[in-house]
KOLMIZA-269419 format. One record per residue (C-alpha): residue number from 1; residue in three letters; z, x, y. Coordinates in pm, whole numbers, plus 50000, padded with zeros to 5 digits. Layout:
BEGIN
[NUM,"ALA",[Z,X,Y]] ...
***
This chain:
BEGIN
[1,"UNK",[93739,15894,25663]] [2,"UNK",[93403,15728,25620]] [3,"UNK",[93334,15365,25561]] [4,"UNK",[93096,15295,25271]] [5,"UNK",[92726,15258,25350]] [6,"UNK",[92546,14943,25250]] [7,"UNK",[92474,14953,24878]] [8,"UNK",[92115,15051,24796]] [9,"UNK",[91905,14822,24598]] [10,"UNK",[96371,17362,22107]] [11,"UNK",[96661,17536,22303]] [12,"UNK",[97035,17555,22206]] [13,"UNK",[97294,17434,22456]] [14,"UNK",[97332,17676,22742]] [15,"UNK",[97644,17888,22682]] [16,"UNK",[97739,17837,23046]] [17,"UNK",[97755,17462,23040]] [18,"UNK",[97486,17314,22820]] [19,"UNK",[97118,17259,22848]] [20,"UNK",[97036,17118,23188]] [21,"UNK",[97378,17192,23337]] [22,"UNK",[97415,17381,23666]] [23,"UNK",[97344,17750,23609]] [24,"UNK",[97431,17986,23895]] [25,"UNK",[97188,18270,23961]] [26,"UNK",[97279,18627,23863]] [27,"UNK",[97512,18810,24100]] [28,"UNK",[97243,19069,24168]] [29,"UNK",[96908,18893,24139]] [30,"UNK",[96615,19126,24106]] [31,"UNK",[96266,19111,24246]] [32,"UNK",[96102,18775,24198]] [33,"UNK",[96421,18581,24150]] [34,"UNK",[96447,18282,24385]] [35,"UNK",[96634,18396,24692]] [36,"UNK",[96764,18050,24771]] [37,"UNK",[97107,18035,24605]] [38,"UNK",[97195,17738,24393]] [39,"UNK",[97189,17595,24044]] [40,"UNK",[96915,17679,23799]] [41,"UNK",[96692,17498,23554]] [42,"UNK",[96766,17142,23469]] [43,"UNK",[97015,17080,23745]] [44,"UNK",[96939,16786,23974]] [45,"UNK",[96800,16938,24289]] [46,"UNK",[96827,16700,24582]] [47,"UNK",[96593,16803,24865]] [48,"UNK",[96740,16846,25213]] [49,"UNK",[96804,16503,25363]] [50,"UNK",[96665,16601,25699]] [51,"UNK",[96342,16754,25572]] [52,"UNK",[96023,16573,25483]] [53,"UNK",[95759,16618,25223]] [54,"UNK",[95630,16970,25180]] [55,"UNK",[95945,17139,25312]] [56,"UNK",[95968,17492,25169]] [57,"UNK",[96169,17492,24849]] [58,"UNK",[96215,17869,24840]] [59,"UNK",[96087,18176,25022]] [60,"UNK",[95756,18330,24916]] [61,"UNK",[95748,18586,24643]] [62,"UNK",[95435,18615,24435]] [63,"UNK",[95072,18522,24488]] [64,"UNK",[94975,18177,24371]] [65,"UNK",[94689,18106,24135]] [66,"UNK",[94607,17744,24084]] [67,"UNK",[94367,17568,23851]] [68,"UNK",[94038,17495,24011]] [69,"UNK",[93730,17283,24021]] [70,"UNK",[93681,17047,23736]] [71,"UNK",[94009,16944,23575]] [72,"UNK",[94188,17207,23380]] [73,"UNK",[93998,17522,23485]] [74,"UNK",[94201,17814,23619]] [75,"UNK",[94107,17904,23974]] [76,"UNK",[94166,18186,24214]] [77,"UNK",[94364,18098,24527]] [78,"UNK",[94193,18032,24856]] [79,"UNK",[94238,18301,25120]] [80,"UNK",[94465,18064,25312]] [81,"UNK",[94691,18000,25014]] [82,"UNK",[95003,18209,25001]] [83,"UNK",[95299,18256,24780]] [84,"UNK",[95551,18034,24614]] [85,"UNK",[95881,18096,24451]] [86,"UNK",[95900,18223,24094]] [87,"UNK",[96060,18071,23790]] [88,"UNK",[96420,18107,23686]] [89,"UNK",[96528,18361,23425]] [90,"UNK",[96465,18267,23064]] [91,"UNK",[96712,18025,22916]] [92,"UNK",[96810,18052,22549]] [93,"UNK",[96598,17855,22306]] [94,"UNK",[96730,17520,22195]] [95,"UNK",[96765,17381,21841]] [96,"UNK",[96522,17144,21678]] [97,"UNK",[96489,16811,21851]] [98,"UNK",[96244,16526,21872]] [99,"UNK",[95932,16420,22060]] [100,"UNK",[95896,16189,22347]] [101,"UNK",[95578,16020,22435]] [102,"UNK",[95329,15996,22706]] [103,"UNK",[95346,15688,22915]] [104,"UNK",[95130,15398,22810]] [105,"UNK",[94944,15145,23019]] [106,"UNK",[94927,14772,22996]] [107,"UNK",[94567,14674,22929]] [108,"UNK",[94243,14836,23021]] [109,"UNK",[94234,15204,23087]] [110,"UNK",[94220,15469,23347]] [111,"UNK",[94009,15778,23372]] [112,"UNK",[94087,16015,23090]] [113,"UNK",[93964,16363,23026]] [114,"UNK",[93849,16387,22667]] [115,"UNK",[94171,16399,22472]] [116,"UNK",[94288,16674,22243]] [117,"UNK",[94285,16592,21873]] [118,"UNK",[94442,16261,21782]] [119,"UNK",[94619,16177,21457]] [120,"UNK",[94489,16396,21186]] [121,"UNK",[94426,16683,21427]] [122,"UNK",[94747,16865,21344]] [123,"UNK",[94844,17068,21043]] [124,"UNK",[94909,16871,20728]] [125,"UNK",[95195,16909,20488]] [126,"UNK",[95200,16826,20120]] [127,"UNK",[95361,16501,20018]] [128,"UNK",[95641,16682,19835]] [129,"UNK",[95720,16905,20131]] [130,"UNK",[95709,16608,20369]] [131,"UNK",[95960,16421,20154]] [132,"UNK",[96198,16717,20167]] [133,"UNK",[96152,16756,20541]] [134,"UNK",[96193,16383,20601]] [135,"UNK",[96520,16382,20410]] [136,"UNK",[96655,16680,20601]] [137,"UNK",[96545,16536,20935]] [138,"UNK",[96694,16196,20856]] [139,"UNK",[97032,16353,20785]] [140,"UNK",[97002,16564,21097]] [141,"UNK",[96925,16259,21306]] [142,"UNK",[97217,16064,21171]] [143,"UNK",[97471,16333,21254]] [144,"UNK",[97298,16423,21579]] [145,"UNK",[97201,16772,21462]] [146,"UNK",[96904,16919,21639]] [147,"UNK",[96931,16695,21943]] [148,"UNK",[97090,16793,22265]] [149,"UNK",[97153,16508,22496]] [150,"UNK",[97333,16446,22821]] [151,"UNK",[97494,16110,22892]] [152,"UNK",[97410,16003,23242]] [153,"UNK",[97386,15627,23197]] [154,"UNK",[97212,15412,22946]] [155,"UNK",[96878,15407,23120]] [156,"UNK",[96911,15035,23185]] [157,"UNK",[96824,15052,23554]] [158,"UNK",[96449,15064,23512]] [159,"UNK",[96230,14917,23782]] [160,"UNK",[95922,14716,23710]] [161,"UNK",[95575,14795,23835]] [162,"UNK",[95532,14654,24187]] [163,"UNK",[95225,14455,24099]] [164,"UNK",[94904,14553,23929]] [165,"UNK",[94850,14688,23581]] [166,"UNK",[94867,15026,23416]] [167,"UNK",[94540,15085,23235]] [168,"UNK",[94482,15393,23024]] [169,"UNK",[94635,15603,22754]] [170,"UNK",[94975,15616,22913]] [171,"UNK",[95174,15358,23102]] [172,"UNK",[95334,15326,23439]] [173,"UNK",[95684,15264,23318]] [174,"UNK",[95924,15063,23113]] [175,"UNK",[95848,14695,23158]] [176,"UNK",[95969,14575,22820]] [177,"UNK",[96291,14393,22742]] [178,"UNK",[96533,14613,22551]] [179,"UNK",[96588,14366,22273]] [180,"UNK",[96226,14359,22159]] [181,"UNK",[96005,14053,22131]] [182,"UNK",[95796,13898,22403]] [183,"UNK",[95457,14010,22528]] [184,"UNK",[95144,13833,22647]] [185,"UNK",[94927,13910,22346]] [186,"UNK",[94956,13639,22079]] [187,"UNK",[94795,13622,21737]] [188,"UNK",[94488,13391,21748]] [189,"UNK",[94427,13125,21486]] [190,"UNK",[94141,13335,21350]] [191,"UNK",[94189,13713,21365]] [192,"UNK",[93850,13803,21213]] [193,"UNK",[93642,13963,21488]] [194,"UNK",[93269,14012,21521]] [195,"UNK",[93063,14250,21729]] [196,"UNK",[93023,14077,22065]] [197,"UNK",[92780,14329,22217]] [198,"UNK",[92684,14696,22228]] [199,"UNK",[92606,14903,22538]] [200,"UNK",[92342,15173,22504]] [201,"UNK",[92403,15527,22623]] [202,"UNK",[92235,15588,22961]] [203,"UNK",[91997,15878,23010]] [204,"UNK",[92205,16183,23101]] [205,"UNK",[92075,16517,23236]] [206,"UNK",[92334,16721,23049]] [207,"UNK",[92691,16690,22920]] [208,"UNK",[92840,16413,23135]] [209,"UNK",[93200,16297,23152]] [210,"UNK",[93231,15918,23160]] [211,"UNK",[93601,15896,23081]] [212,"UNK",[93793,15577,23141]] [213,"UNK",[93741,15202,23119]] [214,"UNK",[93903,14899,23275]] [215,"UNK",[93930,14529,23196]] [216,"UNK",[93950,14249,23452]] [217,"UNK",[93948,13875,23387]] [218,"UNK",[93567,13881,23411]] [219,"UNK",[93443,14231,23339]] [220,"UNK",[93457,14543,23129]] [221,"UNK",[93411,14834,23370]] [222,"UNK",[93285,15178,23267]] [223,"UNK",[93160,15491,23449]] [224,"UNK",[92787,15555,23423]] [225,"UNK",[92567,15835,23555]] [226,"UNK",[92651,15874,23926]] [227,"UNK",[92779,15517,23917]] [228,"UNK",[93043,15269,23808]] [229,"UNK",[92917,14966,23615]] [230,"UNK",[93074,14627,23534]] [231,"UNK",[92963,14433,23225]] [232,"UNK",[93025,14066,23155]] [233,"UNK",[93343,14046,22949]] [234,"UNK",[93196,13819,22680]] [235,"UNK",[92819,13878,22685]] [236,"UNK",[92780,14235,22805]] [237,"UNK",[92527,14171,23081]] [238,"UNK",[92554,14390,23391]] [239,"UNK",[92750,14213,23666]] [240,"UNK",[92730,14488,23925]] [241,"UNK",[92652,14858,23963]] [242,"UNK",[92814,15076,24227]] [243,"UNK",[92596,15382,24308]] [244,"UNK",[92794,15694,24400]] [245,"UNK",[92693,16017,24573]] [246,"UNK",[92771,16205,24251]] [247,"UNK",[92938,16178,23913]] [248,"UNK",[93283,16024,23883]] [249,"UNK",[93532,16302,23812]] [250,"UNK",[93859,16111,23802]] [251,"UNK",[94013,15767,23830]] [252,"UNK",[94355,15607,23827]] [253,"UNK",[94516,15466,23517]] [254,"UNK",[94679,15210,23741]] [255,"UNK",[94502,14920,23911]] [256,"UNK",[94642,14708,24194]] [257,"UNK",[94728,14342,24148]] [258,"UNK",[94403,14248,24325]] [259,"UNK",[94195,14486,24107]] [260,"UNK",[94153,14781,24340]] [261,"UNK",[94091,15108,24156]] [262,"UNK",[94126,15459,24308]] [263,"UNK",[93854,15700,24193]] [264,"UNK",[93733,16057,24248]] [265,"UNK",[93367,16151,24261]] [266,"UNK",[93140,16440,24349]] [267,"UNK",[92973,16465,24690]] [268,"UNK",[92628,16534,24547]] [269,"UNK",[92430,16478,24230]] [270,"UNK",[92413,16749,23969]] [271,"UNK",[92087,16941,23970]] [272,"UNK",[91949,17173,23701]] [273,"UNK",[92018,17442,23608]] [274,"UNK",[92370,17419,23754]] [275,"UNK",[92502,17085,23630]] [276,"UNK",[92821,17107,23829]] [277,"UNK",[92956,16991,24164]] [278,"UNK",[93300,17020,24316]] [279,"UNK",[93521,16712,24279]] [280,"UNK",[93608,16644,24642]] [281,"UNK",[93567,16274,24723]] [282,"UNK",[93840,16012,24687]] [283,"UNK",[93783,15640,24729]] [284,"UNK",[93887,15290,24625]] [285,"UNK",[93666,15041,24442]] [286,"UNK",[93715,14664,24438]] [287,"UNK",[93658,14580,24071]] [288,"UNK",[93604,14214,24156]] [289,"UNK",[93304,14277,24380]] [290,"UNK",[93186,14628,24291]] [291,"UNK",[93219,14743,24653]] [292,"UNK",[93347,15081,24766]] [293,"UNK",[93632,14983,25001]] [294,"UNK",[93661,15329,25155]] [295,"UNK",[93600,15695,25076]] [296,"UNK",[93726,16022,25220]] [297,"UNK",[93770,16394,25156]] [298,"UNK",[94063,16625,25225]] [299,"UNK",[94013,16941,25429]] [300,"UNK",[94188,17267,25348]] [301,"UNK",[94097,17512,25620]] [302,"UNK",[93721,17496,25663]] [303,"UNK",[93654,17363,25314]] [304,"UNK",[93706,17043,25120]] [305,"UNK",[94002,17035,24885]] [306,"UNK",[93913,17043,24516]] [307,"UNK",[94073,16748,24340]] [308,"UNK",[94128,16692,23969]] [309,"UNK",[94312,16361,23936]] [310,"UNK",[94417,16051,24126]] [311,"UNK",[94674,15779,24072]] [312,"UNK",[94824,15469,24233]] [313,"UNK",[95181,15361,24306]] [314,"UNK",[95234,15046,24511]] [315,"UNK",[95000,15080,24808]] [316,"UNK",[94974,15460,24789]] [317,"UNK",[94672,15642,24647]] [318,"UNK",[94773,15999,24559]] [319,"UNK",[94528,16272,24459]] [320,"UNK",[94608,16627,24353]] [321,"UNK",[94451,16948,24232]] [322,"UNK",[94449,17324,24271]] [323,"UNK",[94435,17295,24652]] [324,"UNK",[94736,17066,24676]] [325,"UNK",[94801,16695,24709]] [326,"UNK",[94710,16420,24952]] [327,"UNK",[94781,16049,24981]] [328,"UNK",[94616,15748,25142]] [329,"UNK",[94685,15383,25209]] [330,"UNK",[94524,15177,24934]] [331,"UNK",[94370,14916,25162]] [332,"UNK",[94277,15107,25477]] [333,"UNK",[94229,15462,25352]] [334,"UNK",[94451,15595,25631]] [335,"UNK",[94604,15933,25533]] [336,"UNK",[94973,15936,25442]] [337,"UNK",[94997,16310,25386]] [338,"UNK",[94772,16609,25327]] [339,"UNK",[94824,16950,25166]] [340,"UNK",[95098,17131,25357]] [341,"UNK",[95102,17492,25467]] [342,"UNK",[95457,17624,25467]] [343,"UNK",[95647,17944,25409]] [344,"UNK",[95669,17852,25044]] [345,"UNK",[95296,17793,24991]] [346,"UNK",[95373,17567,24694]] [347,"UNK",[95131,17287,24612]] [348,"UNK",[95124,16950,24438]] [349,"UNK",[94916,16988,24123]] [350,"UNK",[94904,16613,24070]] [351,"UNK",[95096,16288,24054]] [352,"UNK",[95214,16028,23807]] [353,"UNK",[95188,15670,23935]] [354,"UNK",[95280,15318,23835]] [355,"UNK",[95623,15177,23928]] [356,"UNK",[95717,15508,24096]] [357,"UNK",[95533,15808,24240]] [358,"UNK",[95620,16145,24086]] [359,"UNK",[95476,16482,24189]] [360,"UNK",[95440,16791,23974]] [361,"UNK",[95473,17080,24218]] [362,"UNK",[95390,17441,24135]] [363,"UNK",[95513,17756,24308]] [364,"UNK",[95481,18125,24233]] [365,"UNK",[95231,18325,24036]] [366,"UNK",[95000,18186,23769]] [367,"UNK",[95173,18387,23496]] [368,"UNK",[95528,18310,23609]] [369,"UNK",[95536,17984,23805]] [370,"UNK",[95820,17754,23893]] [371,"UNK",[95734,17392,23814]] [372,"UNK",[95920,17115,23994]] [373,"UNK",[95913,16744,23915]] [374,"UNK",[95982,16539,24229]] [375,"UNK",[96038,16166,24262]] [376,"UNK",[95873,16079,24595]] [377,"UNK",[95896,15810,24854]] [378,"UNK",[95541,15674,24810]] [379,"UNK",[95495,15601,25181]] [380,"UNK",[95630,15919,25342]] [381,"UNK",[95596,16159,25049]] [382,"UNK",[95954,16273,25100]] [383,"UNK",[96122,16394,24777]] [384,"UNK",[96404,16164,24670]] [385,"UNK",[96518,16371,24373]] [386,"UNK",[96401,16685,24199]] [387,"UNK",[96416,16844,23854]] [388,"UNK",[96328,17205,23784]] [389,"UNK",[96142,17258,23458]] [390,"UNK",[96265,17541,23234]] [391,"UNK",[96130,17893,23238]] [392,"UNK",[95808,17921,23040]] [393,"UNK",[95661,17593,23168]] [394,"UNK",[95328,17639,23348]] [395,"UNK",[95229,17273,23359]] [396,"UNK",[95402,16938,23318]] [397,"UNK",[95264,16593,23236]] [398,"UNK",[95415,16264,23351]] [399,"UNK",[95444,16032,23052]] [400,"UNK",[95619,15759,23251]] [401,"UNK",[95721,15751,23617]] [402,"UNK",[96003,15499,23576]] [403,"UNK",[96190,15563,23355]] [404,"UNK",[96091,15923,23422]] [405,"UNK",[95962,16098,23110]] [406,"UNK",[95792,16437,23132]] [407,"UNK",[95607,16633,22863]] [408,"UNK",[95556,17009,22865]] [409,"UNK",[95464,17299,22641]] [410,"UNK",[95760,17532,22697]] [411,"UNK",[95656,17891,22651]] [412,"UNK",[95324,17772,22503]] [413,"UNK",[95502,17724,22172]] [414,"UNK",[95332,17401,22059]] [415,"UNK",[95051,17600,21903]] [416,"UNK",[94832,17301,21819]] [417,"UNK",[94658,17225,22147]] [418,"UNK",[94869,16914,22202]] [419,"UNK",[95020,17042,22528]] [420,"UNK",[95362,16922,22412]] [421,"UNK",[95656,17116,22272]] [422,"UNK",[95922,16901,22437]] [423,"UNK",[95978,16577,22623]] [424,"UNK",[96231,16545,22904]] [425,"UNK",[96400,16216,22990]] [426,"UNK",[96514,16247,23352]] [427,"UNK",[96721,16024,23579]] [428,"UNK",[96470,15959,23857]] [429,"UNK",[96748,15879,24107]] [430,"UNK",[96949,16199,24067]] [431,"UNK",[96712,16444,23900]] [432,"UNK",[96960,16491,23617]] [433,"UNK",[96835,16553,23265]] [434,"UNK",[96936,16272,23029]] [435,"UNK",[96781,16396,22707]] [436,"UNK",[96550,16666,22577]] [437,"UNK",[96341,16579,22273]] [438,"UNK",[96151,16851,22091]] [439,"UNK",[95816,16749,21948]] [440,"UNK",[95732,16934,21628]] [441,"UNK",[95356,16988,21643]] [442,"UNK",[95328,16942,21266]] [443,"UNK",[95498,16604,21274]] [444,"UNK",[95392,16413,21584]] [445,"UNK",[95048,16320,21713]] [446,"UNK",[95104,16257,22086]] [447,"UNK",[94875,16467,22306]] [448,"UNK",[94865,16572,22671]] [449,"UNK",[94601,16770,22856]] [450,"UNK",[94829,17049,22973]] [451,"UNK",[94656,17114,23305]] [452,"UNK",[94656,16746,23401]] [453,"UNK",[94961,16561,23529]] [454,"UNK",[94875,16209,23410]] [455,"UNK",[94678,16270,23094]] [456,"UNK",[94893,16192,22790]] [457,"UNK",[94766,15992,22494]] [458,"UNK",[94915,15806,22199]] [459,"UNK",[95268,15780,22334]] [460,"UNK",[95415,15477,22507]] [461,"UNK",[95738,15401,22691]] [462,"UNK",[95918,15066,22676]] [463,"UNK",[96254,14910,22598]] [464,"UNK",[96429,15228,22716]] [465,"UNK",[96253,15413,22435]] [466,"UNK",[95968,15651,22370]] [467,"UNK",[95729,15560,22088]] [468,"UNK",[95500,15819,21925]] [469,"UNK",[95285,15829,21612]] [470,"UNK",[95341,16083,21342]] [471,"UNK",[95063,16306,21217]] [472,"UNK",[94866,16181,20920]] [473,"UNK",[95009,16267,20579]] [474,"UNK",[94953,16172,20218]] [475,"UNK",[95019,15808,20139]] [476,"UNK",[95262,15671,19884]] [477,"UNK",[95018,15720,19597]] [478,"UNK",[94940,16081,19686]] [479,"UNK",[94574,16014,19615]] [480,"UNK",[94287,16160,19811]] [481,"UNK",[94200,15931,20100]] [482,"UNK",[94541,15762,20106]] [483,"UNK",[94644,15931,20433]] [484,"UNK",[94864,15728,20664]] [485,"UNK",[95118,15764,20943]] [486,"UNK",[95403,15587,21122]] [487,"UNK",[95519,15501,21473]] [488,"UNK",[95870,15621,21548]] [489,"UNK",[96091,15567,21852]] [490,"UNK",[96346,15772,22047]] [491,"UNK",[96621,15650,22276]] [492,"UNK",[96560,15784,22626]] [493,"UNK",[96931,15789,22713]] [494,"UNK",[97040,15997,22414]] [495,"UNK",[96727,16141,22257]] [496,"UNK",[96822,16000,21920]] [497,"UNK",[96556,15879,21680]] [498,"UNK",[96571,15510,21598]] [499,"UNK",[96632,15412,21235]] [500,"UNK",[96343,15162,21239]] [501,"UNK",[95982,15277,21213]] [502,"UNK",[95643,15111,21173]] [503,"UNK",[95449,15215,20863]] [504,"UNK",[95069,15189,20890]] [505,"UNK",[95030,15165,20511]] [506,"UNK",[94811,15374,20282]] [507,"UNK",[94462,15451,20417]] [508,"UNK",[94547,15323,20767]] [509,"UNK",[94645,15530,21072]] [510,"UNK",[94823,15403,21384]] [511,"UNK",[94689,15490,21730]] [512,"UNK",[94926,15345,21998]] [513,"UNK",[94734,15214,22298]] [514,"UNK",[94984,15053,22538]] [515,"UNK",[95296,14845,22580]] [516,"UNK",[95282,14466,22601]] [517,"UNK",[95621,14358,22727]] [518,"UNK",[95856,14484,22456]] [519,"UNK",[95578,14524,22199]] [520,"UNK",[95345,14813,22118]] [521,"UNK",[94973,14739,22102]] [522,"UNK",[94816,14976,21848]] [523,"UNK",[94481,15031,21682]] [524,"UNK",[94481,15092,21306]] [525,"UNK",[94201,15317,21191]] [526,"UNK",[94084,15178,20858]] [527,"UNK",[93933,15319,20537]] [528,"UNK",[93555,15316,20502]] [529,"UNK",[93546,14978,20324]] [530,"UNK",[93760,14796,20582]] [531,"UNK",[93739,14714,20950]] [532,"UNK",[93977,14860,21204]] [533,"UNK",[94266,14643,21318]] [534,"UNK",[94456,14580,21639]] [535,"UNK",[94822,14493,21590]] [536,"UNK",[95128,14416,21798]] [537,"UNK",[95438,14606,21683]] [538,"UNK",[95777,14462,21779]] [539,"UNK",[95959,14736,21972]] [540,"UNK",[96294,14648,21816]] [541,"UNK",[96220,14561,21453]] [542,"UNK",[95896,14767,21432]] [543,"UNK",[95734,14480,21240]] [544,"UNK",[95364,14431,21309]] [545,"UNK",[95158,14120,21383]] [546,"UNK",[94780,14124,21329]] [547,"UNK",[94586,14040,21646]] [548,"UNK",[94230,14133,21545]] [549,"UNK",[94042,14277,21247]] [550,"UNK",[93691,14416,21281]] [551,"UNK",[93426,14334,21021]] [552,"UNK",[93412,14550,20709]] [553,"UNK",[93085,14740,20723]] [554,"UNK",[93015,15019,20476]] [555,"UNK",[92672,15100,20618]] [556,"UNK",[92604,15413,20827]] [557,"UNK",[92501,15180,21109]] [558,"UNK",[92858,15049,21150]] [559,"UNK",[92910,15079,21529]] [560,"UNK",[93286,15120,21488]] [561,"UNK",[93224,15442,21295]] [562,"UNK",[93002,15586,21567]] [563,"UNK",[93306,15677,21779]] [564,"UNK",[93543,15967,21728]] [565,"UNK",[93896,15862,21812]] [566,"UNK",[93952,16211,21953]] [567,"UNK",[93715,16134,22239]] [568,"UNK",[93708,15758,22283]] [569,"UNK",[93871,15498,22504]] [570,"UNK",[94040,15213,22315]] [571,"UNK",[94117,14891,22504]] [572,"UNK",[94247,14554,22389]] [573,"UNK",[94319,14236,22585]] [574,"UNK",[94319,13867,22495]] [575,"UNK",[94134,13886,22165]] [576,"UNK",[93879,14146,22280]] [577,"UNK",[93868,14506,22163]] [578,"UNK",[93655,14776,22327]] [579,"UNK",[93559,15120,22201]] [580,"UNK",[93383,15346,22450]] [581,"UNK",[93283,15710,22465]] [582,"UNK",[93431,15959,22712]] [583,"UNK",[93173,16236,22694]] [584,"UNK",[92797,16200,22673]] [585,"UNK",[92536,16462,22599]] [586,"UNK",[92161,16471,22613]] [587,"UNK",[92027,16363,22273]] [588,"UNK",[91835,16612,22065]] [589,"UNK",[91488,16532,21940]] [590,"UNK",[91606,16620,21590]] [591,"UNK",[91882,16357,21593]] [592,"UNK",[91806,16114,21311]] [593,"UNK",[92155,15983,21235]] [594,"UNK",[92303,15640,21314]] [595,"UNK",[92266,15525,21671]] [596,"UNK",[92546,15605,21913]] [597,"UNK",[92662,15373,22189]] [598,"UNK",[92835,15403,22523]] [599,"UNK",[93061,15112,22429]] [600,"UNK",[93102,14841,22169]] [601,"UNK",[93290,14513,22214]] [602,"UNK",[93455,14319,21930]] [603,"UNK",[93598,13970,21980]] [604,"UNK",[93772,13698,21780]] [605,"UNK",[93638,13340,21791]] [606,"UNK",[93730,13163,22112]] 
***
């Protein structure tokens, strides 16, 4: 560890007991079948009580191939990486179900890889066909058709985040009251916002990822080029700049109660013609002062481990990637665990943080892996409970750590780039599956970056429910340009869709941002002659309250229109709304269109 230098100037119920029930292995397992006897997919798998983190889950079988380098790229294994155990035999496919959603943060936002397409990115259905489908689905929901669920409690025992905030596109857990109502964000006397300030795009050498943004009581914080920069919350002036050895390549969606933020960054600056460096450095930044509290790297053999994401739970900073996972003390930087070498040669791909710490652990070959979801003790790293994902799952994304909600593309059947075919509501104490919700790619707009563990967008968890937006569809008039969508909810204990839904209204589209107590904070993309809105949706009644409305600006110079929602960070807190870009590129000399910005701030009168 180094101290920082002084700053320079759908599947039918299993015939043997139901989906998720214990499934004994075949009497004569063939090559590649896990040799450790025991129940199969979906059964709660408690790790041995006398073994610590990294204990072999199964004997080695097939060579491991993990994703490498920058997030989401497949990578060949290191010479010192061995074999993990393979996946279980294919389970029968389940009937049509319903989506769950990625976990949503409180306010501000963590590092996010540019998201897959948001609402409107999926396939569209005609209004007539949607009406028919909606009627059929409504009947199916009422009678419970198409949903398999397991009753293992009502999901009421949901812990709250131990301090700090969850900032990003998904949240740290269920902090809302089940009855709806409440929340810190209140409607101001005047909801008409104005542009507070605009931040110009810095000079970039090539395509540069600047994902993520965070809000403190004084600053709006955004990655720059080889730096992290804080801007005055109200006026936009630079408060501090933290120079880094290289480009930021990851950051936590969760921030500590005293505004400490875990980040990843490259060890050296990018130099032409190879604008790429390995993401190897992990550190913690004090967002109040702009100081790097500590930084470190993880060794795997003679090389530095390649990391792809980092998160925070309590006082544990956990980073993962294709070389495995490591954890550090938030305040001191002292290591808590490092990638383990064991007979299994499995590795932690990444972690979901917030009120609990959850690992996604991969074993086996790249083409036929076993994916485990483990609820960890955040101090020792010891697994407390474990759930085995079904056959056909290569990656899993943590939507919420507590209650535990996981998204996955089973058998790569989503087909729309969303990374989600199903959501899994899991009892984090026992590892038992509570409900499986199938997300029809044509109907729901939640997105996860499949190769990232904590990367889901437009889905939030609160009140014991999962809330997701539907895809855009024709509005009530059926006219061109009337497209709209809804926010729907699913009970995490049963998987059932709630009868209430929030309707964005013709020409408006909901984009859920985060939970606020029991309420959903959402952006409403507006038609060309209106300004976008930020609303609070009651999680029980699904009725909305207007918090902020941006100015109507039909001109090409409208800064709100300069951002694509598919690749932007959206943040709202206390009457301030921020839009910022996630990916910058070197401008072309031929560019003559409206000016683009790194970020734009809108605010209501104060």
